[in-house]
Structure formats: structure tokens, C-alpha cells
C-alpha positions as CSV (number, residue, x, y, z in Angstrom):
1,M,0.0,0.0,0.0
2,I,3.0,2.3,0.5
3,V,3.0,4.9,-2.3
4,N,4.9,3.7,-5.3
5,Q,6.2,0.8,-3.2
6,K,6.8,-1.6,-6.2
7,S,8.5,1.1,-8.3
8,L,10.8,2.1,-5.4
9,R,11.6,-1.6,-4.7
10,N,12.6,-2.1,-8.4
11,I,14.7,1.0,-8.4
12,R,16.6,-0.1,-5.3
13,I,17.2,-3.6,-6.8
14,L,18.5,-2.1,-10.0
15,L,20.8,0.3,-8.2
16,D,22.2,-2.5,-6.0
17,L,22.9,-4.7,-9.1
18,I,24.8,-1.8,-10.6
19,L,26.8,-1.3,-7.4
20,L,27.4,-5.1,-7.3
21,C,28.9,-4.9,-10.8
22,G,31.0,-1.9,-9.9
23,S,32.2,-3.7,-6.7
24,F,33.2,-6.7,-8.7
25,L,35.2,-4.7,-11.3
26,I,36.9,-2.6,-8.5
27,A,37.9,-5.8,-6.6
28,A,39.1,-7.5,-9.8
29,V,41.3,-4.5,-10.8
30,Y,42.6,-4.2,-7.2
31,A,43.4,-7.9,-7.0
32,Q,45.1,-8.2,-10.5
33,S,44.2,-5.9,-13.4
34,F,41.5,-5.2,-15.9
35,E,43.5,-6.8,-18.7
36,I,43.8,-10.1,-16.7
37,L,40.1,-10.0,-15.9
38,M,39.3,-9.7,-19.6
39,M,41.5,-12.6,-20.4
40,R,39.7,-14.8,-17.9
41,D,36.2,-14.3,-19.3
42,Y,34.7,-17.1,-17.2
43,M,34.9,-14.7,-14.3
44,F,31.9,-12.9,-15.8
45,I,29.9,-16.0,-15.3
46,L,30.6,-15.6,-11.6
47,L,29.4,-12.0,-11.9
48,L,26.1,-13.2,-13.5
49,V,25.7,-15.8,-10.8
50,L,26.3,-13.2,-8.0
51,G,23.8,-10.9,-9.5
52,V,21.0,-13.5,-9.7
53,L,22.0,-14.7,-6.2
54,W,21.7,-11.2,-4.8
55,V,18.1,-10.9,-6.0
56,F,17.2,-14.3,-4.7
57,S,18.8,-14.0,-1.3
58,S,17.4,-10.5,-0.8
59,N,13.9,-11.7,-1.5
60,V,14.4,-14.6,1.0
61,I,15.5,-12.3,3.8
62,G,13.1,-9.5,2.9
63,F,15.8,-6.9,2.4
64,Y,13.7,-4.8,0.1
65,E,10.5,-5.0,2.1
66,D,9.2,-1.8,3.9
67,F,12.7,-0.5,4.2
68,T,11.6,3.0,5.3
69,S,10.2,1.7,8.6
70,R,13.3,-0.2,9.6
71,Y,16.4,1.0,11.5
72,F,19.7,1.0,9.6
73,G,21.1,-1.5,12.0
74,Y,18.5,-4.0,11.0
75,Q,19.1,-3.3,7.3
76,F,22.9,-3.6,7.8
77,F,22.5,-7.0,9.4
78,N,20.6,-8.1,6.2
79,I,23.3,-6.6,4.0
80,V,25.9,-8.7,5.9
81,K,23.9,-11.9,5.5
82,N,23.8,-11.2,1.8
83,I,27.5,-10.5,1.6
84,I,28.2,-13.8,3.4
85,V,26.2,-15.7,0.8
86,Q,28.1,-13.8,-2.0
87,S,31.5,-14.6,-0.5
88,A,30.7,-18.3,0.0
89,V,29.5,-18.7,-3.6
90,S,32.6,-16.9,-4.8
91,V,34.9,-19.2,-2.9
92,I,33.0,-22.3,-4.3
93,F,33.2,-21.0,-7.9
94,I,36.9,-20.1,-7.7
95,F,37.6,-23.5,-6.2
96,L,35.7,-25.3,-9.0
97,V,37.3,-23.5,-11.8
98,K,40.7,-23.7,-10.1
99,E,41.3,-20.0,-10.4
100,D,44.8,-19.0,-9.2
101,L,44.8,-15.2,-9.5
102,F,41.4,-13.9,-8.4
103,T,41.4,-15.5,-4.9
104,R,41.5,-14.2,-1.4
105,N,42.3,-10.6,-2.1
106,F,39.6,-10.4,-4.8
107,I,36.9,-11.9,-2.5
108,L,37.9,-9.7,0.5
109,A,37.9,-6.6,-1.6
110,Y,34.6,-7.5,-3.3
111,S,32.9,-8.1,0.1
112,I,34.2,-4.9,1.7
113,T,33.4,-2.7,-1.3
114,L,29.9,-4.1,-1.8
115,T,29.1,-3.8,1.9
116,A,30.2,-0.2,1.8
117,F,28.4,0.7,-1.4
118,I,25.0,-1.0,-0.4
119,S,25.2,0.6,3.0
120,L,25.7,4.1,1.6
121,R,23.0,3.5,-1.0
122,T,20.6,2.4,1.7
123,L,21.3,5.5,3.8
124,F,21.3,7.9,0.9
125,F,18.1,6.5,-0.8
126,K,16.2,6.6,2.5
127,R,17.2,10.2,3.2
128,I,16.3,11.3,-0.3
129,L,12.9,9.7,0.0
130,I,12.2,11.3,3.4
131,L,13.2,14.7,2.1
132,A,10.9,14.3,-0.9
133,R,8.0,13.2,1.3
134,E,8.6,16.2,3.6
135,K,8.3,18.5,0.6
136,G,5.0,16.9,-0.3
137,K,6.1,14.9,-3.4
138,S,4.6,11.5,-4.0
139,V,2.3,12.1,-1.0
140,R,-1.4,11.0,-1.2
141,R,-4.3,12.3,0.8
142,V,-5.9,9.5,2.8
143,I,-8.8,9.1,5.2
144,I,-9.8,6.3,7.6
145,V,-13.3,5.0,7.6
146,G,-13.9,3.8,11.1
147,T,-13.0,4.9,14.7
148,G,-12.4,1.6,16.6
149,E,-9.2,0.1,17.9
150,I,-8.0,-1.0,14.5
151,A,-8.6,2.4,12.9
152,E,-6.6,4.2,15.7
153,R,-3.8,1.7,15.5
154,F,-3.6,2.2,11.8
155,Y,-3.7,6.0,12.2
156,N,-0.8,5.9,14.7
157,M,1.2,3.6,12.4
158,I,0.8,6.0,9.4
159,N,1.6,9.1,11.6
160,S,4.7,7.5,13.0
161,N,6.0,6.7,9.5
162,P,5.6,9.8,7.4
163,N,8.0,8.3,4.8
164,F,5.2,5.9,3.8
165,G,4.0,8.8,1.6
166,F,0.5,9.6,3.1
167,Q,-1.0,12.8,4.4
168,M,-3.5,11.6,7.0
169,L,-6.6,13.9,6.8
170,G,-8.7,12.3,9.6
171,F,-11.5,9.9,10.4
172,V,-15.0,9.2,9.0
173,A,-17.0,7.9,12.0
174,E,-19.7,5.3,12.3
175,E,-22.9,6.5,14.1
176,N,-22.5,7.2,17.8
177,A,-18.7,6.6,17.6
178,E,-16.3,8.4,19.9
179,I,-12.9,9.7,19.0
180,H,-10.4,11.5,21.2
181,G,-7.7,14.0,20.1
182,K,-7.9,13.2,16.4
183,Q,-9.4,14.9,13.4
184,L,-13.0,13.9,12.9
185,L,-14.2,14.8,9.4
186,G,-17.8,13.6,9.8
187,G,-20.1,10.6,9.7
188,I,-20.5,7.8,7.1
189,S,-23.7,9.5,5.9
190,D,-21.6,12.5,4.7
191,F,-18.9,10.2,3.2
192,E,-19.4,11.4,-0.4
193,N,-19.2,15.1,0.5
194,I,-16.1,14.5,2.7
195,I,-14.3,12.9,-0.3
196,I,-15.2,15.8,-2.6
197,E,-14.4,18.6,-0.1
198,N,-11.1,17.2,1.1
199,H,-9.8,15.9,-2.3
200,V,-9.4,12.4,-0.9
201,E,-7.2,10.2,-3.0
202,E,-7.2,7.0,-0.9
203,A,-9.5,5.5,1.8
204,V,-8.7,3.0,4.4
205,I,-11.8,1.1,5.6
206,A,-11.2,-0.2,9.2
207,L,-14.8,-1.0,10.3
208,P,-15.6,-3.5,13.1
209,D,-17.4,-6.7,12.1
210,N,-20.8,-5.3,13.1
211,A,-20.5,-2.4,10.7
212,T,-19.4,-4.2,7.5
213,G,-22.9,-4.0,6.1
214,K,-22.1,-0.4,5.1
215,L,-19.1,-1.6,3.0
216,D,-21.1,-1.9,-0.3
217,S,-22.2,1.8,-0.2
218,I,-18.8,3.0,0.8
219,M,-17.1,1.0,-2.0
220,K,-19.6,2.4,-4.6
221,I,-18.8,6.0,-3.5
222,C,-15.1,5.4,-3.6
223,N,-15.3,3.8,-7.1
224,K,-17.5,6.7,-8.3
225,H,-14.8,9.3,-7.3
226,A,-11.8,7.1,-8.3
227,V,-10.6,6.8,-4.7
228,R,-8.3,3.9,-4.1
229,T,-9.7,1.7,-1.4
230,H,-7.9,-0.5,1.1
231,I,-9.6,-2.7,3.7
232,V,-8.1,-3.5,7.1
233,P,-10.0,-6.6,8.4
234,D,-10.9,-6.9,12.0
235,Y,-8.8,-9.9,12.7
236,F,-6.7,-8.6,15.6
237,K,-9.1,-10.5,17.9
238,F,-7.4,-13.6,16.7
239,L,-4.0,-14.6,18.3
240,S,-2.1,-14.3,15.1
241,K,-1.1,-11.0,13.5
242,K,0.7,-12.7,10.6
243,F,-1.9,-13.1,7.9
244,R,-1.4,-14.2,4.3
245,I,-3.6,-13.6,1.3
246,G,-3.7,-16.1,-1.5
247,M,-5.9,-17.7,-4.1
248,I,-7.3,-21.2,-4.3
249,G,-8.7,-21.4,-7.8
250,D,-10.8,-18.3,-8.3
251,F,-11.4,-17.7,-4.6
252,P,-9.3,-15.2,-2.6
253,I,-8.3,-16.8,0.7
254,I,-7.0,-15.2,3.9
255,T,-4.8,-17.6,5.8
256,V,-4.9,-16.6,9.5
257,R,-1.4,-17.8,10.2
258,D,1.6,-17.7,8.0
259,E,4.2,-20.5,8.9
260,P,7.4,-20.4,6.9
261,L,8.3,-24.0,8.1
262,Q,5.3,-25.3,6.2
263,E,7.5,-25.1,3.1
264,V,9.5,-28.2,2.6
265,Q,12.7,-26.3,1.5
266,W,12.8,-24.4,4.8
267,R,12.3,-27.6,6.8
268,L,15.2,-29.2,4.9
269,I,17.4,-26.2,5.5
270,K,16.5,-26.1,9.2
271,R,17.1,-29.8,9.6
272,A,20.5,-29.6,7.8
273,F,21.5,-26.7,10.0
274,D,20.5,-28.8,13.1
275,V,22.4,-31.8,12.0
276,I,25.6,-29.9,11.1
277,V,25.7,-27.8,14.3
278,S,24.8,-30.7,16.6
279,L,27.5,-32.9,15.1
280,C,30.0,-30.0,15.6
281,V,28.9,-29.6,19.2
282,I,29.2,-33.3,19.9
283,I,32.7,-33.5,18.3
284,F,34.2,-30.3,19.7
285,I,32.3,-29.8,23.0
286,V,30.3,-32.8,24.2
287,S,33.3,-35.2,23.7
288,W,35.3,-33.5,26.5
289,L,32.7,-31.6,28.5
290,F,30.4,-34.5,29.2
291,P,33.0,-36.6,31.1
292,V,33.8,-33.5,33.2
293,L,30.2,-32.8,34.0
294,I,29.5,-36.5,34.7
295,L,32.4,-36.7,37.1
296,L,31.4,-33.6,39.0
297,Q,27.8,-34.8,39.2
298,K,29.0,-38.1,40.7
299,L,31.3,-36.4,43.2
300,T,28.7,-33.9,44.4
301,T,25.5,-35.8,44.6
302,K,24.1,-39.3,44.8
303,G,21.9,-40.7,42.1
304,P,21.7,-41.0,38.4
305,V,23.6,-38.5,36.2
306,F,20.7,-37.9,33.7
307,F,17.1,-37.1,34.1
308,V,14.8,-38.6,31.4
309,Q,11.2,-37.5,31.0
310,D,8.4,-37.9,28.4
311,R,7.8,-34.6,26.7
312,I,5.5,-33.4,23.9
313,G,7.0,-32.7,20.4
314,K,5.9,-31.8,17.0
315,Y,2.3,-32.8,16.2
316,N,1.8,-33.9,19.8
317,K,4.2,-36.8,19.4
318,V,5.7,-37.9,22.8
319,F,9.4,-38.4,23.0
320,R,12.1,-39.2,25.6
321,C,13.8,-35.9,26.5
322,Y,17.3,-36.0,28.2
323,K,18.9,-33.5,30.6
324,F,21.4,-33.6,33.4
325,R,19.8,-34.1,36.8
326,T,19.7,-30.9,38.8
327,M,17.5,-31.9,41.8
328,K,18.0,-34.2,44.7
329,I,17.3,-37.8,44.2
330,D,13.5,-38.7,44.1
331,E,12.7,-35.0,43.7
332,E,12.5,-34.8,39.9
333,K,9.3,-36.6,39.1
334,D,6.8,-36.3,36.3
335,G,4.2,-34.6,38.6
336,F,3.6,-30.9,38.1
337,N,5.8,-29.3,40.7
338,P,8.0,-27.0,38.7
339,A,11.3,-25.7,40.2
340,T,11.6,-22.0,41.0
341,R,14.6,-19.8,41.7
342,F,16.4,-20.8,44.9
343,D,14.3,-24.0,45.1
344,P,15.6,-26.1,48.0
345,R,15.3,-29.3,45.9
346,I,18.0,-28.1,43.5
347,T,21.5,-29.4,44.3
348,K,24.5,-27.0,44.5
349,F,25.9,-28.4,41.3
350,G,22.4,-28.5,39.8
351,H,22.2,-24.7,40.4
352,F,25.3,-24.2,38.4
353,L,24.0,-26.4,35.6
354,R,20.7,-24.4,35.5
355,I,22.2,-20.9,35.5
356,S,24.6,-22.0,32.7
357,N,21.9,-23.9,30.8
358,L,24.3,-26.9,30.7
359,D,21.6,-29.1,32.2
360,E,19.9,-29.0,28.8
361,L,23.0,-30.0,26.8
362,P,22.2,-33.8,26.6
363,Q,19.2,-32.7,24.4
364,I,21.8,-32.3,21.6
365,F,21.2,-36.0,21.0
366,N,17.5,-35.4,20.8
367,I,18.3,-32.9,18.1
368,L,20.5,-35.3,16.2
369,G,17.8,-37.9,16.4
370,G,15.2,-35.6,15.0
371,D,12.9,-35.2,17.9
372,M,14.0,-31.6,18.6
373,S,15.6,-28.7,16.9
374,L,18.3,-26.3,18.0
375,V,15.7,-23.5,18.2
376,G,12.0,-23.7,18.8
377,P,9.4,-23.7,21.6
378,R,10.8,-25.5,24.7
379,P,9.2,-29.0,25.0
380,H,6.7,-29.3,27.9
381,A,6.3,-32.3,30.1
382,I,2.9,-34.0,29.7
383,P,1.6,-32.8,33.1
384,Y,2.8,-29.3,32.4
385,N,1.1,-29.2,29.1
386,E,-2.2,-30.3,30.6
387,L,-2.2,-27.6,33.2
388,Y,-0.9,-24.9,30.7
389,R,-3.8,-25.8,28.4
390,E,-6.2,-24.6,31.0
391,I,-4.4,-21.2,31.1
392,F,-3.9,-20.8,27.3
393,D,-6.3,-22.5,24.9
394,E,-4.1,-22.1,21.9
395,I,-1.1,-24.0,23.4
396,K,-1.2,-26.7,20.7
397,L,-0.1,-24.2,18.2
398,R,3.4,-24.6,19.7
399,H,3.4,-28.2,18.4
400,L,3.3,-27.2,14.8
401,V,7.1,-27.2,14.8
402,K,9.8,-29.3,16.6
403,P,10.6,-28.1,20.1
404,G,13.9,-26.5,20.6
405,L,17.0,-26.5,22.9
406,T,16.5,-22.8,23.2
407,G,13.8,-20.4,21.9
408,W,12.6,-16.8,21.3
409,A,10.8,-16.8,24.6
410,Q,13.9,-18.0,26.5
411,V,16.3,-15.3,25.2
412,H,13.7,-12.7,26.4
413,G,13.9,-14.1,29.9
414,L,10.6,-16.0,29.8
415,R,11.8,-19.3,31.2
416,G,10.8,-21.3,34.3
417,D,8.0,-20.7,36.7
418,V,7.4,-18.4,39.7
419,E,5.6,-19.1,43.0
420,D,2.8,-16.5,42.7
421,E,0.0,-18.2,40.8
422,E,-1.4,-15.2,39.0
423,E,2.0,-13.9,38.0
424,N,2.9,-17.4,36.8
425,K,-0.2,-17.5,34.6
426,Q,0.8,-14.2,32.9
427,L,4.3,-15.5,32.5
428,I,3.0,-18.7,30.8
429,K,0.7,-16.7,28.4
430,K,3.5,-14.4,27.4
431,R,5.9,-17.3,26.9
432,I,3.5,-19.1,24.6
433,E,2.8,-15.9,22.7
434,Y,6.5,-15.5,22.0
435,D,6.6,-19.1,20.9
436,I,3.8,-18.5,18.4
437,W,5.5,-15.4,17.2
438,Y,8.6,-17.4,16.5
439,I,6.6,-20.0,14.5
440,E,5.1,-17.2,12.3
441,N,8.4,-15.3,11.8
442,W,10.9,-18.1,11.5
443,S,14.0,-17.7,9.4
444,L,17.5,-19.2,9.5
445,G,18.8,-15.8,10.4
446,L,16.5,-15.6,13.4
447,D,17.7,-19.1,14.5
448,I,21.3,-17.9,14.4
449,Q,20.4,-14.7,16.3
450,I,18.7,-16.7,19.0
451,I,21.6,-19.1,19.3
452,L,24.1,-16.2,19.7
453,L,21.8,-14.5,22.3
454,T,21.6,-17.8,24.2
455,I,25.4,-18.2,24.3
456,W,25.7,-14.6,25.6
457,L,23.0,-15.2,28.2
458,M,24.8,-18.4,29.3
459,I,28.1,-16.5,29.8
460,R,26.4,-13.6,31.6
461,G,24.3,-16.0,33.8
462,V,27.4,-17.8,35.0
463,A,29.3,-14.6,35.5
464,K,26.4,-13.1,37.6
465,G,25.5,-16.3,39.3
466,Y,21.8,-16.4,38.4
């Protein structure tokens, strides 16, 4: 809906491809010379591959989507992800063709130059667009039909993003509607006069469900005066805010929840990532750390080293989940009696395992076996799940993906339980909401971000002793 969004997107892609070609030539001349580059014409095949790859990877990570509403830090992170892909493909290509001149210096120069060029283009383009919008260029006059919660939220969103290219004129109210502190243009009965008098170019219809009967007459008036019309459906009452519009045959379909991991290619990528990382962890960390932890466990407390419990996985499948025992013997049972901070049942060594998250490390074998993933909603024990279901009806939505060793909720501090019952209920609700947000917004980059945050929190937790 953003004014000229598709045109601006295409311009940015074209500019970036030009900058990519320029970076390639600069790097080639820096590494060797233009004459040598022309002699090795197969290098231009690499340039073509890198250009196509840039467009593909940018679409995958959403680099060109709604850039005006994002901080540069977020955009720079996406630039770096693209550059990593570019560098990796360059290394593979040079290895396959056995290139002996355009090697490390070329790839390093190309990566640095392209990062600098795209970053500067991003900042410059955004600034130019903001200045143009401030001067009233490419700005369209818009009104909102409706005065409920959705209408006000949309109004605030447009006002907080002037670079979207809209001049917000005000609201058209339903009968007996109240509005506070915002421009009220009139009622729906005066809709046609409001459009004419205010030279309205676009209308956003944000009516509640009980007022949709007026939609036909509103649409007719908009069409009569060539006013572009957009409808914001009243779907915020549902848990999901990630809707997807598609077609099944000739019928438009609104899918209430968009789940990237429904696509087989993303599931394969996530599984490959899980297998590679878990094998590396087993080889380089578990192989020496497990014996140390097992020895310390045996020296400090009696009883078994591991705690094994049935937990609920993807599609409600029950699996055996492994962890290091952290409670005194006979205290860790399947009954619902969750541990809290400073719980007297936790052993001294168990306290260290918990604050460092090392108690969960045996689950790396659950990941390798396919029952779990590195990142995902934490798996619940069966009694926990039954009780949580009474608090949060939509809890089964967590089971649409594999449970994880760590998750979006955990890196935001939403882990464990607290003693106060009401506070605990709010904690559980928020934790599950974060889990569902993760399912709807999954990407490989998000998984990597969560893993890095988890490592940082582990280090900080051990340092601070909590």
C-alpha cells in the first residue's frame, strides 16, 4: 500500500545490481588488473551468478520490504547476510574453476566494497525519499473510515511513518462513535461530501465486524470518485497477526497464520542446520565436556547423572527428553511441581547447571535424532502441558514445529515458573505468545540470532550467578 512501493523496490534492486557490478570490477582491478580480468572471461559467469543470487537471497530475507520503517542496524544485518552468501559462492566458484589469481584478495575486496556501497546507497536513498515526502512529493491524501481500535492503531502507524507517503486527513465515523484527540471529518452519511471537499485520493476502511454492512455503499462512492480503497479486516481479535492472502482457484483466501516452516525447502534447511551444528557440538564440546560434568555430578550428589522425561514434540508426538539431573534424588518426578529460583530441591551443582543452561546439553542427542531442533518452543512435560492448556487454549499451536533446545521466549527471559499463581499465569501466556511469534516469523537468520543470544546469556548468567 505504500505509495509507489513496487517502483521504489525495483529502483533499489536495479541500483544495487549496478553497485554489485561496480564492486566486482573494482575488486578485480585491485586484486590483479582489468586486462587479466578480460583474459579470464569465465569470471563474468561468476558476476552473473552473483547478480542472480543477490536478488534471490534479498527476497528470501526480505531486504527490500518496507525499508523506510526499519532501522539501519536491521538493514545492515541483512546486508551482511547477503554478503556472506556472496562470499561463500565466490569461494566455491573459484575452487571449482581452479582460479589461481582472483582468490582471497579479490573476494575480500569485493565483500568490503559491496558492503560499503550498499550501506551508503541504503542511507542515501532513505534520506532522499524522506526529504521528498517532507516536501509533499509523491504524497497521497488519505482518510480512515472507522474509529475503533483497529482504525486508531492504523492511524498511529501512518503518523509514526511519514515516509510511507501519506497525508492523514482524519477519520470518518460510524454513528455514535467516539474519537479522542484526532481529526473527525464527519459521519458515514456524509462520506461522499467528505471525499469531494477534502480531495481524498485513498480511503482505508477499518470498520468493526458489526459495521461491515455499510461496506457496499462505501465502496460504490469510492469507485464513483476514483478513490483507491484499502480494507483492514478486524482480525486482531485472533491470536495471530501474521496473515497471508492467496488464491485457491478463483477464490481469494485469507490464511490466519503464515508459517514459513510449512514449506519443505525451509524444513530441509533447518534440519540440515540442526544436524551440522549438533555434530560439531558433539565432536568439539560434548566429547570432552560430558566426562567432566558427569564426574562432577558423581562427586557432588548421589543418584543418576541424567534425568529422562516424556515430553511433547511436533504434532503432539511424545518423545524421551534427556537432561542432566539438577534436583536431589526422588525430587525430579513427572508430577507438576516446577522448580523455581532458589528451590531447595536443587543441588548446588544443579544450580550451576541451571544458570549456565548446561543441564539441557544432553538434548543435543534429541536434536541429532530428529525429535528436537536447536531453536524452537521449549518442550513441555505432559503434566505441564495439561495444566498450561487450562491457562492458554491455543497451546497446541506450539506443536506445529519441533521443540527447541532454546527459543525466542527463553532469550527474552521467559523461562521457568514463579511461585505466585497469577504472576505465573501471565508468564506462561507471554511465553506461549513468544513461541507462536517465532513460528510465524521463522528464518534461518532468526535461529542464528537466538543461538548467539543464548550463548551470551549463558556466559552472563554464569558470571552473575543467576
